Structure formats: C-alpha cells, structure tokens
VOMARNU-393550 format. One line per 8 residues: for each residue x, y, z of C-alpha. Coordinates in pm, 1 decimal, padded with zeros to 6 digits. Each point is the difference from the previous one (the first is absolute). Layout:
VOMARNU-393550
X:Y:Z  ... .
This chain:
VOMARNU-393550
02083.3:10870.4:06096.8  -00141.7:-00251.4:00235.8  -00131.6:-00317.9:-00159.8  -00261.9:-00204.6:00165.3  -00320.1:-00186.4:-00064.1  -00270.6:00217.3:00116.8  -00220.5:-00010.8:-00311.1  -00279.6:-00184.4:00195.2 .
00018.8:00262.4:00269.8  -00005.8:00285.6:-00255.5  -00345.0:-00113.3:-00117.5  -00122.1:00026.6:00357.9  00164.3:00330.1:00059.8  -00149.2:00146.6:-00315.9  -00343.1:-00047.7:00157.9  00115.3:00219.7:00293.1 .
-00042.8:00324.4:-00202.4  -00298.0:00239.3:-00004.5  -00225.9:-00223.2:00221.8  00000.1:00171.6:00340.7  -00034.8:00360.2:00099.3  00062.8:00179.5:00321.8  -00255.7:00299.9:00024.9  -00061.7:-00044.1:-00371.4 .
00366.4:00040.8:-00068.4  00198.8:-00298.4:-00154.9  00278.1:-00106.6:00226.0  00302.4:-00209.8:-00066.6  00309.9:-00136.1:00160.5  00319.6:00128.2:-00160.7  00324.3:-00172.7:-00046.1  00304.3:00174.2:00152.6 .
00196.8:-00052.2:-00332.5  -00074.4:00082.4:-00351.3  00213.7:-00266.2:-00171.9  -00155.4:-00252.0:-00231.3  00009.6:-00372.5:00030.8  00002.3:-00280.9:-00254.4  -00253.2:-00273.5:00075.9  -00025.0:-00284.4:-00241.4 .
00141.6:00217.3:-00286.4  -00245.2:00269.3:00071.9  00073.2:00351.4:00134.3  -00173.7:00073.7:00318.0  00033.4:00356.9:00128.6  -00059.0:00098.2:00344.6  -00324.6:00181.7:00038.6  -00265.0:00085.5:00254.5 .
-00209.6:-00307.9:00078.2  -00345.8:00027.1:00159.0  -00209.6:-00241.2:00184.7  -00106.8:-00314.1:-00189.2  -00369.4:-00069.9:00050.0  -00311.4:00211.6:-00035.8  -00058.1:00257.8:00271.3  00179.2:-00207.5:00260.5 .
00304.7:00168.3:00155.9  00313.0:-00196.3:-00022.2  00060.7:-00199.5:00311.7  00307.0:00145.9:00190.1  -00027.1:-00057.8:00368.0  -00042.3:00288.0:00244.6  00332.6:00092.7:00157.2  00196.9:-00011.5:-00314.8 .
00090.5:00276.1:-00246.2  -00005.6:00053.1:-00366.7  00024.0:00285.9:-00260.0  -00286.0:00167.4:-00166.4  -00008.0:00223.6:-00296.7  -00303.2:00190.9:-00148.0  -00016.8:00189.7:-00324.2  00169.8:00348.0:00037.1 .
00137.9:-00079.6:00339.3  00331.1:-00102.5:00140.7  00060.2:-00356.9:00113.8  -00094.9:-00037.5:00362.1  00095.3:-00268.5:00251.5  -00264.7:-00118.6:00250.2  00012.1:-00166.9:00335.3  -00308.7:-00209.5:00071.9 .
-00145.3:-00030.0:00339.8  -00265.3:-00222.8:00127.3  -00345.3:00180.7:00003.2  -00205.5:-00312.2:00001.4  -00264.9:-00022.3:00260.4  -00026.5:-00364.4:00015.1  00166.8:-00243.0:00240.8  00321.1:-00021.7:-00217.7 .
00285.7:00188.4:00142.5  00344.9:00073.9:-00126.3  00328.0:-00014.7:00193.3  00244.6:00197.7:-00224.0  00365.1:00043.0:00023.6  00068.7:00178.4:-00334.1  00260.5:00255.1:-00092.6  -00177.6:00209.7:-00252.1 .
00293.8:00233.3:-00051.9  00280.9:-00246.5:-00017.2  00102.0:-00268.2:-00237.7  00171.2:-00333.2:00066.7  00266.2:-00064.5:-00264.3  00111.0:-00337.1:-00122.4  00287.6:00008.4:00251.7  -00263.8:00027.0:00275.5 .
00105.5:00359.8:00089.3  -00264.8:00262.3:00052.4  00029.3:00330.5:-00179.0  -00188.6:00302.1:00076.4  -00256.9:00127.8:-00250.5  -00227.9:00291.2:-00023.5  -00195.5:00146.4:00304.7  00228.0:-00133.6:00279.2 .
-00199.3:00167.9:00267.4  -00294.6:-00208.8:-00072.8  -00112.3:-00196.4:00305.1  00000.8:-00327.5:-00198.9  00377.7:00047.1:-00073.9  00077.7:-00086.1:00354.5  -00043.9:-00361.5:-00075.6  00159.9:-00241.9:-00244.9 .
-00192.5:-00216.1:-00254.9  00047.7:-00310.0:00201.9  -00330.7:-00166.2:00074.6  -00339.2:00049.6:-00141.3  -00278.2:-00184.0:00173.4  -00371.7:-00009.1:-00098.1  -00234.2:-00173.6:00226.2  -00361.2:-00086.3:-00029.5 .
-00224.6:-00277.0:00121.3  00122.1:-00251.4:-00270.8  00329.6:00105.3:-00150.4  00349.3:00103.6:00112.5  00218.8:00173.3:-00255.6  00354.6:00032.3:00118.8  00275.7:00157.8:-00212.3  00357.5:00010.7:00112.0 .
00281.8:00182.3:-00167.9  00243.9:-00260.1:-00135.3  00210.4:-00081.2:-00299.6  -00045.2:-00242.8:-00289.8  00264.8:-00229.8:00164.1  -00199.3:00004.2:00325.8  -00305.5:-00096.3:-00212.7  00169.4:-00294.9:-00136.4 .
00172.5:-00110.3:00325.0  -00324.5:-00046.9:00178.0  -00143.2:-00343.0:00084.1  -00152.7:-00169.7:-00304.2  -00276.4:-00158.9:00202.6  -00239.6:00280.5:00092.1  -00184.8:-00103.1:00316.0  -00263.6:00260.2:-00088.8 .
-00044.3:-00035.5:-00375.7  -00255.0:00275.4:-00028.0  00150.1:00263.0:00233.5  00115.1:00294.3:-00218.7  00363.7:00093.3:00079.1  00042.4:00289.9:-00236.9  00329.9:00164.0:-00061.8  00021.9:00372.3:00038.3 .
00109.7:00006.4:-00360.3  -00353.0:-00083.7:-00103.1  -00124.7:00340.7:00130.0  00007.4:00311.8:-00212.0  00215.4:00267.4:00161.3  00041.2:00339.7:-00156.0  00129.8:00343.8:00078.5  -00195.9:00203.8:00238.8 .
-00051.4:00364.5:-00101.9  -00124.0:00280.5:00224.9  -00318.0:00025.4:-00208.1  -00252.1:-00266.8:00105.2  -00245.9:-00116.9:-00256.7  -00329.7:00058.4:00166.1  -00349.6:00038.3:-00101.7  -00238.9:00285.8:00063.0 .
-00075.6:-00130.4:00343.9  00373.2:00000.3:00100.4  00014.1:-00382.0:-00008.9  00272.9:-00183.2:-00174.9  -00079.0:-00193.1:-00307.2  00067.7:-00360.0:00054.0  00092.7:-00190.8:-00313.9  -00001.1:-00382.8:00062.5 .
00142.8:-00297.9:-00177.4  -00033.7:-00377.1:00069.9  00320.1:-00184.5:00071.5  -00005.2:-00145.6:-00344.5  -00035.4:00346.1:-00162.3  00266.8:00150.0:00213.3  00236.2:-00278.2:-00092.9  -00068.0:00072.1:-00377.1 .
00048.6:00373.5:00061.5  00337.5:-00031.2:00171.9  00117.8:-00250.7:-00258.6  -00055.3:00257.5:-00275.3  00099.2:00314.5:00190.2  00228.7:-00067.6:00291.0  00369.9:00066.8:-00091.9  00129.8:-00249.3:00268.2 .
-00211.1:-00286.1:-00152.3  00095.1:00099.0:-00349.6  00367.4:-00014.0:00109.7  -00067.8:-00352.9:00134.1  -00133.1:-00095.1:-00338.9  00309.3:00143.8:-00169.4  00224.9:-00196.1:00230.0  -00180.9:-00318.9:-00047.1 .
-00122.7:-00007.9:00360.1  -00364.8:00026.2:-00093.3  -00231.6:-00120.7:-00266.1  -00367.6:00087.1:00006.5  -00145.2:-00066.4:00347.5  00307.4:-00199.9:00105.3  00328.5:00088.6:00176.4  00287.1:-00220.8:-00085.1 .
00257.7:-00129.6:00253.7  00275.5:-00253.9:00009.9  00063.9:-00263.1:-00268.9  -00119.7:-00344.5:00080.6  00140.3:-00188.1:-00308.0  00106.6:00027.8:-00357.5  -00029.8:-00199.8:-00329.5  00107.8:00043.3:-00356.8 .
-00213.8:00295.0:-00094.1  -00184.3:00063.3:00329.0  00049.0:00067.7:00365.7  -00241.5:-00016.4:00289.5  -00020.4:00282.4:00271.8  -00185.2:00033.4:00317.4  -00267.2:00275.1:-00021.0  -00282.5:00170.1:00185.7 .
-00336.2:00094.8:-00123.8  -00030.2:00357.1:00145.6  -00379.9:-00007.3:00044.5  -00048.8:-00335.6:00176.1  00359.9:-00034.1:00136.7  00012.6:-00353.1:-00127.6  00347.6:-00146.8:-00071.1  00040.0:-00131.0:-00359.8 .
00246.7:-00158.7:-00223.1  00065.1:00196.5:-00308.7  00153.9:-00172.7:-00298.0  00165.2:00256.9:-00224.4  00064.3:-00097.7:-00355.8  00212.1:00190.8:-00250.0  -00188.4:00019.2:-00333.6  00324.7:00048.4:-00192.0 .
00111.8:-00345.6:00111.0  -00314.6:-00175.4:-00087.8  -00041.6:-00153.7:-00328.4  -00337.8:-00099.6:-00149.5  00005.8:-00338.4:00162.3  00054.5:00155.8:00345.2  -00286.3:00238.5:-00053.7  -00229.8:-00273.7:-00097.1 .
00093.9:-00193.0:00312.9  -00050.9:00313.3:00214.0  -00358.7:00031.9:-00152.1  -00063.3:-00360.0:00084.5  00121.9:00047.0:00359.9  -00232.7:00294.1:00047.5  -00291.6:-00189.5:-00155.2  00055.7:-00305.9:00217.0 .
00059.8:00182.1:00334.9  -00312.5:00224.1:-00057.7  -00238.8:-00289.9:00037.6  00176.0:-00187.8:00288.9  -00145.0:00069.2:00349.2  00158.0:-00249.9:00252.5  00179.8:00040.5:00333.6  00295.9:-00205.8:-00127.4 .
00043.0:00184.1:-00323.2  00176.9:00340.5:-00036.2  -00261.9:00270.4:-00088.4  00040.7:00249.9:-00271.7  -00124.6:00352.9:00096.7  00083.9:00234.3:-00284.0  00215.6:00053.0:-00309.3  00162.5:00341.6:-00057.9 .
00172.9:00094.1:-00325.6  00237.4:00274.6:-00087.9  00175.9:00068.6:-00330.6  00301.3:-00212.8:00117.9  -00124.3:-00238.4:00271.9  -00284.0:-00225.6:00081.8  -00080.9:-00043.8:00374.4  -00199.7:-00303.5:00133.7 .
-00135.1:00082.4:00359.2  -00043.0:-00333.8:00183.6  -00067.0:-00137.9:00348.2  00309.2:-00003.3:00216.1  00113.4:-00309.8:00168.9  00322.7:00045.8:00200.9  00079.1:-00337.6:00139.7  00252.2:-00117.8:-00260.7 .
-00006.5:-00280.9:-00257.2  -00077.6:-00367.6:00083.1  00325.8:-00079.0:-00181.4  00215.9:00196.6:00238.9  -00183.3:-00135.3:00303.9  00063.7:-00362.2:-00104.7  00360.8:00088.4:-00108.3  00064.5:00149.5:00338.7 .
-00189.6:-00226.3:00244.4  00005.6:-00327.3:-00198.0  -00278.0:-00233.4:-00107.6  -00341.3:00040.9:00170.0  -00174.4:-00245.1:00222.6  -00314.1:-00138.3:-00157.9  -00215.3:00149.6:00260.5  00153.6:00341.8:-00088.0 .
-00006.7:-00051.2:-00383.2  -00360.7:-00130.6:-00005.5  -00183.6:00325.0:00091.8  00229.4:00206.9:-00237.3  -00063.7:-00245.2:-00285.9  -00378.7:00008.3:00060.7  00012.0:00379.3:-00023.4  00171.5:-00035.1:-00337.8 .
-00247.7:-00260.5:-00113.5  -00287.2:00231.4:00098.3  00172.2:00283.1:-00204.7  00053.7:-00202.3:-00312.1  -00353.7:-00144.1:00023.6  -00134.9:00356.0:-00003.4  00218.3:00089.3:-00294.7  -00111.1:-00300.2:-00203.3 .
-00366.5:00080.5:00075.8  00063.6:00336.3:-00165.0  00179.3:-00179.8:-00299.9  00329.3:00157.6:00105.5  00315.6:-00212.9:-00036.2  00309.6:00117.9:00189.0  00270.0:-00188.7:-00186.4  00282.8:00107.7:00237.3 .
-00078.4:-00156.7:00336.3  00325.7:-00036.7:00211.9  00131.6:00056.4:00338.8  00133.5:00346.1:-00101.8  -00359.2:00113.2:-00089.2  -00148.7:-00112.3:00333.4  00023.2:00299.5:00244.5  -00067.8:00001.8:00378.3 .
-00221.7:00276.2:00111.7  -00008.6:-00120.1:00350.5  00158.5:-00297.6:00172.6  -00170.4:-00305.8:-00148.5  -00212.5:00197.9:-00246.4  00111.5:00020.0:-00364.5  -00092.3:00172.0:-00320.4  00049.9:-00111.5:-00354.0 .
00167.9:00277.0:-00203.9  00152.1:00103.1:-00336.1  -00256.1:-00062.2:-00271.1  00236.7:00105.8:-00277.8  -00045.0:-00322.2:-00184.4  -00368.5:-00054.7:00074.2  -00279.5:-00000.5:-00246.4  -00373.6:-00005.7:-00011.2 .
-00135.0:-00281.7:-00221.8  -00324.9:-00139.4:-00118.0  -00103.7:-00323.3:00155.9  00174.2:-00308.1:-00137.7  00213.2:00217.1:-00239.9  00356.1:-00134.2:-00047.8  00318.7:00211.0:00037.1  00320.8:-00003.7:-00204.7 .
00255.4:00242.1:00158.7  00271.7:-00132.3:00235.4  -00008.4:00202.5:00322.5  00139.7:-00013.0:00348.2  00314.5:-00129.7:00164.7  00155.1:-00321.9:-00131.0  00023.3:-00182.4:00329.9  -00379.0:00049.3:00041.3 .
-00091.4:-00063.2:-00357.8  -00234.7:-00284.9:-00094.3  00134.2:-00254.4:-00254.2  -00253.8:00098.8:-00259.0  00154.7:00349.7:-00014.9  00323.0:-00148.8:-00141.8  -00176.6:-00183.6:-00271.2  -00084.0:00308.5:-00219.6 .
-00367.3:-00113.2:-00004.8  -00322.7:00140.0:00128.0  -00069.3:-00049.5:00366.0  -00278.5:00028.2:00244.2  00053.7:00293.7:00221.4  -00135.7:-00110.4:00339.4  00217.5:-00319.5:-00015.1  00305.7:00225.9:-00022.9 .
-00079.4:00173.2:00321.6  -00082.1:-00334.4:00172.0  00349.1:-00138.2:-00100.0  00172.6:00316.2:00128.5  -00190.8:-00031.3:00330.6  00128.8:-00359.9:00025.4  00359.2:00116.8:-00045.1  -00064.8:00276.6:00258.6 .
-00138.3:-00257.5:00255.9  00304.2:-00216.1:-00046.3  00221.7:00309.6:00048.6  -00178.5:00086.3:00319.6  00038.1:-00349.2:00153.3  00344.0:-00085.5:-00135.4  00181.8:00340.6:-00023.9  00100.4:-00047.6:-00366.6 .
-00196.6:-00030.5:-00329.3  -00052.5:-00361.6:-00122.8  00136.2:00050.1:-00348.3  00366.7:00096.6:-00027.1  00268.7:00009.3:-00276.1  00339.1:00149.4:-00075.9  -00142.3:00161.8:-00313.1  -00338.4:00102.1:-00121.3 .
00006.8:-00301.1:-00237.9  00066.8:-00240.7:00286.7  -00283.2:00162.0:00196.3  -00230.4:-00040.3:-00288.3  00072.4:-00372.1:-00028.4  -00061.1:-00069.3:00364.3  -00329.8:00181.2:-00019.5  -00108.4:-00175.9:-00317.9 .
00072.8:-00337.1:00164.4  -00154.6:00101.3:00328.6  00316.0:-00108.2:00183.9  00033.7:00114.4:00372.9  00077.0:-00157.6:00338.1  -00257.7:-00006.1:00284.8  00156.4:00019.7:00346.0  -00116.3:-00263.6:00241.7 .
-00095.1:00256.9:00272.9  -00291.1:00137.7:-00206.4  -00313.9:-00168.9:00099.4  -00186.3:-00238.2:-00224.6  -00287.9:00227.5:-00034.3  00217.6:00304.9:-00097.7  00192.5:-00225.7:-00248.2  -00327.8:-00102.8:-00161.7 .
-00098.9:00363.9:-00061.4  00342.1:00091.8:-00141.4  00008.7:-00299.2:-00229.6  -00349.4:00056.6:-00138.0  00080.4:00375.9:-00064.2  00331.9:-00080.8:-00173.7  -00145.6:-00258.3:-00240.3  00153.9:00069.6:-00338.3 .
-00321.2:-00092.6:-00173.7  -00229.6:00320.9:00029.1  -00305.2:-00216.0:-00039.9  00076.5:-00204.0:00310.2  00128.5:00297.9:00208.1  -00207.7:00109.5:00296.1  -00218.9:00300.9:-00033.7  -00037.4:00270.1:00273.5 .
-00329.9:-00147.7:00113.5  00166.2:-00344.5:00017.6  00278.2:00147.8:00221.8  -00260.1:00140.5:00233.4  -00152.7:-00344.5:00056.3  00322.3:-00178.7:00084.4  00048.1:-00158.9:00341.2  00309.6:00214.1:00068.9 .
-00211.1:00315.1:-00022.1  -00308.9:-00147.9:00151.4  00037.1:00206.4:00318.7  00138.5:00317.0:-00173.2  -00191.9:00328.3:00011.3  -00054.5:00145.5:-00352.5  -00043.6:00373.6:-00026.9  -00313.8:00157.6:-00155.0 .
00016.6:00279.1:-00250.2  -00068.1:00356.9:00097.7  -00355.0:00116.5:00053.5  -00070.4:00208.8:-00303.9  -00162.9:00341.5:-00024.8  -00157.2:00163.5:-00304.8  00150.5:00320.3:-00136.4  -00345.3:00144.8:00006.3 .
-00189.4:-00177.6:00285.8  -00376.2:00042.4:00028.6  -00186.3:00055.3:00332.8  -00053.3:-00369.7:00040.4  00369.8:-00075.7:-00019.1  00082.7:00281.1:00236.9  -00250.4:-00143.0:00251.9  00107.3:-00368.3:-00036.0 .
00379.7:00036.1:-00038.3  00208.3:00134.6:00290.9  00301.1:00023.8:-00253.2  -00200.8:00231.0:-00229.3  -00124.0:00215.8:00283.5  00354.0:00041.3:00150.1  00145.0:00058.1:-00336.6  -00235.8:00270.6:-00097.8 .
-00006.6:00171.6:00329.0  00380.3:00031.8:-00027.1  -00007.0:00119.8:-00364.5  -00251.8:00263.5:00096.4  00230.5:00118.9:00271.6  00266.6:00050.9:-00262.4  -00248.2:00184.2:-00226.6  -00042.3:-00267.4:-00262.4 .
-00367.2:-00017.7:-00109.7  -00196.2:-00258.6:-00199.6  -00014.7:00255.6:-00286.6  00379.9:00012.2:-00009.1  00011.3:-00374.8:00004.3  -00240.2:-00025.3:-00292.5  00222.7:00223.1:-00205.9  00306.4:-00205.6:00093.0 .
-00156.3:-00351.2:-00024.9  00106.7:-00067.3:-00361.2  00364.3:00114.9:00051.4  00120.4:-00294.4:00197.6  00338.2:00008.3:00175.3  00116.3:00306.8:-00193.4  -00204.5:00234.7:00218.2  00067.2:00166.2:00337.2 .
-00359.4:-00049.1:00128.0  00000.1:-00359.3:-00078.7  00341.6:-00033.2:00159.2  -00123.5:00156.6:00320.0  -00320.5:-00209.6:-00012.0  00208.7:-00318.6:-00021.7  00224.8:00100.4:00282.2  -00290.3:00080.0:00228.2 .
-00165.8:-00323.6:-00111.9  00311.6:-00184.4:00089.1  00015.9:00165.5:00338.5  -00366.6:-00104.0:00061.8  00060.4:-00354.1:-00122.4  00311.2:-00030.0:00210.7  -00223.7:-00015.9:00311.4  -00157.5:-00320.3:-00150.3 .
00343.5:-00130.3:-00089.7  00117.0:00050.6:00359.9  -00291.1:-00216.7:00103.7  00104.0:-00273.8:-00245.7  00359.6:00027.4:00117.9  -00118.1:-00050.2:00356.0  -00209.5:-00299.1:-00103.3  00305.7:-00159.7:-00177.1 .
00230.4:00066.9:00302.1  -00251.6:-00143.9:00247.6  -00043.3:-00300.3:-00234.2  00369.9:-00057.1:-00004.9  00019.0:00026.5:00380.6  -00287.8:-00253.0:00036.7  00177.5:-00244.2:-00234.1  00328.6:00038.9:00192.0 .
-00171.4:-00069.7:00333.3  -00186.3:-00302.3:-00146.8  00333.1:-00138.2:-00137.8  00155.3:00036.6:00346.2  -00289.4:-00177.8:00158.2  00015.7:-00280.5:-00250.7  00380.4:-00042.2:00048.3  -00050.2:-00002.8:00387.1 .
-00269.9:-00262.1:-00036.3  00224.8:-00212.5:-00224.7  00275.5:00028.0:00255.7  -00228.3:-00113.3:00282.0  -00121.7:-00296.6:-00208.5  00363.7:-00093.4:-00067.9  00087.5:-00000.4:00361.5  -00311.2:-00207.2:00086.9 .
00098.3:-00258.7:-00265.8  00355.1:-00017.5:00125.6  -00114.2:-00065.2:00354.1  -00223.0:-00264.3:-00108.0 .
C-alpha cells in the first residue's frame, strides 16, 4: 500500500462525483489501476471521478487527452483538438499514442497510425492576448535544478506530468453530432486528480520523493529528529525548503515546540523572515513547507571570509532589526537568534529562520523556559527566574552584531560553566578598531540589567544606524478581498488573477479559510501571495542597495575632502 497525506484532497475529489453530464450521461475519469491506497489511516479505493463543480466541464486544455467512461460502455481515450473560434490558438506537439517513461524513453501505445503519433510530447504552448502557457517535458531533478529566482514569477511553466494522458482506443467518444466530448479541468483540479490516480505520482509518494503538491529533491541539512530538503511546488513551480520531521523521534515537548513554531510563523509577514507556506502530515512524518533561501548561513560567511566591515554589517543588521521589530509587534519572541539562523537569500539580503524555540505571548507576560544557544543566551536565562521575552532577543542581537564585526562571539569559556560566569558578569573585550558609535550600540544591547538594556526601537534611533534603511513589512492581502480592496490593492489584484488562472475560486478559499497551514489551497494561496509580494521586496532590495551605494560614494567624497584639507594645512 502507498501511504500519503491526501485526506484534504480526498474531500475535494469526493465532490467530483455525479455533478457533470455529457449528453445526459455521467462521465468520469478512470484510474489505470485498481489497487487501494491508505491515506491518513483511511482506505481510499481508485474509482471513477467526475467533474467537481455544477454543470461546468472540468478544465483540461484542448490538445491534451484523457479517458472517459460512460455507464455500460468501455473506457475510451480521447484526443482533444482546438475547436474554439476565438483568437486563442494552439500550437501542439503531442504524442497521443505514445508514453514517456520515467527513464525518458518513448514507448508506443494504442493506435500508432494516428497522425498525432508522429510527434513527441515535448512542448505545449497556448497563446492568447494575455497569457502564455508553456509546458516542457522534464524530470523532477530538472524542476529543482532550475534558477530559484524566477524572472517571470507569474508565467506558468507547467511540467508535462501535470497533464492527464491516457490510452487512446479506436472508439472515439463522440456525441450525436459527431463532435468529441471535451471534459475540462482547471490546473488545480488536474493536480488533485493526478495525485490520487496517477501511478507515477503514487510511486513518487511511496519512495518519499513527493508529498502532496510538492516534489522533494536533495537534502539541504539535518538535525536530531529532522532534515531539510529542497522541494518544488508543482502548481506554481516555486522552490521551497521542506523540513521533514519523524514523529517517532519527537516527544511531547518537541511536538509542543513544533506547534509553537507553526503558530509563530503563520502570523509573520516580513521580507527578512522565512515564510511558512504549508504543513503536511502523514502517519509517520510532519512536513513544514517554507520559503527557500539558498545563500548559506551568516555564520559560514563570517567564518570563511572573516569579520565584516561596519559599512557591510550595518545594512544586514538593519534588516535583522526590522525583522525582530515586526516579530515583537506581533508578540512573537524568537529566543534563538544566532548567526547560524540568519540565512542569505541573495548577496547582502538575509532572512531570519528557525522558529523552533519561538513563542507567541501576551503583552508584558514573563517567560520561564531556558531556550537558545548558550553563547547567545542573556544572563537572566541562567538565573532560573522569569524573564522578559523581547529583552532576550535584544541581547542575542547584541552578541550577533559583535560576532559580525569581530568574527567571534564576545562571551567564551572552556566549559559551559565558565561561559555562564562570563555572561553573568558581562565580561568581554571590545577591539579598538570598532568605532565609538558601534561600541555604544553593542554595550547598550549587552547590558546585564534587562531594565537598562536597549529596546528594538531604541536601537533604531542610535546614531550608528541613523543612515540605515529599515525594511517595511509585506503589503498584506485579505483571504477574501472585497471589490474595494481588489480595486485599491495591486497585490490583491495580481494575487487573485493568478489564483483564478490556477482554478482556485473565492468559494474554495472560503471553505479553506479556517484550516490554516494544513490545507493545500491555503498553501498555494500563500505561495502565490509570496510571489506577488516578492515584486515589492525586490523594490525594497533595490532601495537598500542604492542607499548603500550612495553612502559609500558620500564616504569617499568626505575622505577626499579631508585629504585635500590636510594637504592645504600642511602647505600653510
């Protein structure tokens, strides 16, 4: 049996049945196998599945093929041609009588003399006045090898594996007028159908190469009871990081931390915070689907290249201050800020990651649990007393800034006990090459008295960061935007135009709204929203880059002016 988490997809697939007719005859797509699968401890048997909504035909594009069965008839395979009279045209290159295997070889199928058999399923292009759909035959590995930065975030590059291909029989399924009946499915519906019925995709699930709407690729990292893999969302083609956790290795404490991690990440929407898209569960594993940042850790960057110049560290630190300010505004405390949890997504642009120790608190509520890495831990954490959450994050940011400018953490010891004593006493050395203004920020952040320690807003107002560019939070969009929001918000318009292209409607979103991250529709919504917001993020990145360039040019001019003044003084 094949185990997988498709319970949320089953509910949608159940709605496919008995809702559409072709010439008053119910039609259905039939699986090529008759085996049963276990999804979330339930038996789900392959069966005929019909179109999902009212009298609307499922939306399979012209030029593809599928199988149709009608009561009392044999299963038929149909090849669909473009019969539309509008300006849209198809350029098809489809082998209806051949099948491309996983080894990329083409094997002959029924009806080899069909004219369509002369071509290979290589490219499918659909052109109209607004959209271009291009599907190229490629493997899962090719999906994952592609560039993470999509220059056209809303172009739909759809794998041929997303199209329903079936055997073509000699008996065409036609109506009384001799025309082929054309069942149609949206991209979203087709993805669900293939997930439940396509043997190739079921094999991927069994081999651990696929979960839900995601194909899994190479391993990016591993921990005690989890590992992180690179993945691709098959509908949007967005690269994602998939954190895979073995339930058997998680005790109750680990499960509580996981729930807190999900709760915290769900409410954070900032360009410098890793975004949570979806949570998928099976009987044995939990999968967190997150934004992918492939530039490596800040720790490795400093360890390899050495300490950062203040002009380089300042914009990175300003991004982290912006991220933590956003977190604290949502009453989320990270409690594990360190260089290993700061990830580059692009040169000079970082993301705060790993919310495994985070928690959402009520305002001014004190915490008790010791969390985080000892070198970054605030002194109050070692006192077994209640502590104020935001102050712990500020201390860790102070340690992180010192690490960026010096190349090592300020507090060190041969043992954990020695490290604890140096932290409790606040003992560290400040190198002379660090400017007075940077020293002031570090010293105020590493004050052992939490009451005197700087807040995030205090840090923003320091002279050292007076010329820094702080990053704004993402422009938000309602799950169910009204007409006013759609007219006033470019993000909402772009988002919903793309969702409609995929076949996700407002009615579907209404049904999914209360399910949070554990829902494929919400996961797709968040990915498309992220792609839309990335346009705004790119604008902010450009502003930060231009600001850094302007500051560098200003510094050069000031240095040149000082040199000229020095020469003038020496001549006099």
